[in-house]
N, C-alpha and C positions, 0 to 999 in steps of 0.2 A: 276448275278443270272443265273443259267443254266435253260434250258428248262426241263420241267417235263416229257416230252415224252420219254418213253422207247421203244415204238413200232415205226413203220414206220411213220415219220412226215406227209407225204402226205396222208396216210390212216387216221390218226387222224384228219387232217384238213377236209377230205371228210366226216368223221363221224360227225364232228361238224356241217358241212353244212347240212347234212341229218337230224340232230336233229332240227336245225332251221327251215328247210322246214316242218318237221313233226309237229312242234308247230303251224306253219302257217296253215297247212292243217287241224289241229285240232281246228281251229277257234280262236287261240290266236292272239292278236293284238300287234302291236309295237314290233315285234320280232327283237332282236338285237344279233349279234354274234361278240364277241370281242376276238382278239388275245392278250392274256396276257403273252405269252412266254417271259421269261426273266424279267417279272415285278411282277409275282405272285409266291409265294412259294407253292401254293396249286395246281394249274392246269395250263394248256396251253390255254384253250379256255373257255370262259364263254358265255352261251346262256341265254338270258333273254326274257321272254314273259309275256304278260298280259292276264289273263283269264277273263271270264265273270261271272263265278259262281263256287262254290265249286265242283259241279258235273262235269262241263266242264273241270276244271283244273285237277281233278283226272283222267278223261279220257285222257287228253293230256299227263299227266305224264305216264300213262299206255302205251300209244302209243309210247312214247320215250323209255320206258323200253323194249317194244316189238321189236323195230328196233335194239336195242342193243343186245338183245338175239338172234335175227336172224343173227346178224353179229358175234355171239360168244363172245360178250362183255357184260356180265351181269353187271348191276349196282353194284357198291361197296355198295351203300346205297341209299335209298330213304327216305326222311323225310318230314313231314308236321307239321305245328303248329296245335294247338288244333282245330282250326276252318277252317283249310285248306285255309288260306288266303296267305300262302307262302309254296310252295312245292319245294323241291330240289331233283334232280335226279343226283347222283354223280357217274360218270364213272372214277374218279381219274384224268385223263388227261383233261376231259371235264366235266364241271358242268353246269347243266341246272336249272335255277330258274324260277318258275312260280309264278306270283303275282296277287292278286286282285289289281285294280288300286290304291287305297289308300295306300296299303302296298308298292307298287312299288315306289310311290312318297316318302313315309316315309324313306325307306331304301336306295333309290337313288344309286344303284350299278353303274349306268352309271357315276356318279360323282366320285365314288371310283376308277373307271377304265378309267377316262377321257383321260389319256395319252396313252391308248391302241388303236391299229388299229382296225377299224371296217371292218369286212369281208362281202362282198356281197354274200349272200346266195340264192338270188332269182334264180328261174329256168330261163333258156334262154326262150325267147319268143317262144311260140308254144309247149314247153315241158310241159306235163301234170303231175299232181301228180299220184302216183301209182294207187290210187283208181279210178281216172278218166280214166286212161288207161285201167284198168280192165273192167270198165263199157262199154267203147267204144269197146273193143274187144268182149264183150258179145253181144252187139248190132249187130256187124258185122257178127257174127256167126248165128244170128237168121234169 
């Protein structure tokens, strides 16, 4: 099976890492980034995160959409079930799934992609999220 990426593979990987970091910054837990290139007919990367509430999950999904738009990569589709217990933000090559804890256990996408490589998305030590850098810069100017 071929990779789904039609754009620069390094750029796509960096975008997937940025999505995982954004979910973490948006207070999602257990964020997981899977490289499914050559294993999935749908996408190249799957990002999974657990939210704490419908409101928090909708906010995290919006944050993911916003970073995509800032990169000129608008989501192909964003979907949620009726009660927002599972939200999907689909960028074609990267698909982000946000679940409430029970729904994540029920659908168990980690098992579905158990043979996929996990990508380390965490920031290097000392590197701060964009919001923290902006706050620090504002304090330095004051």
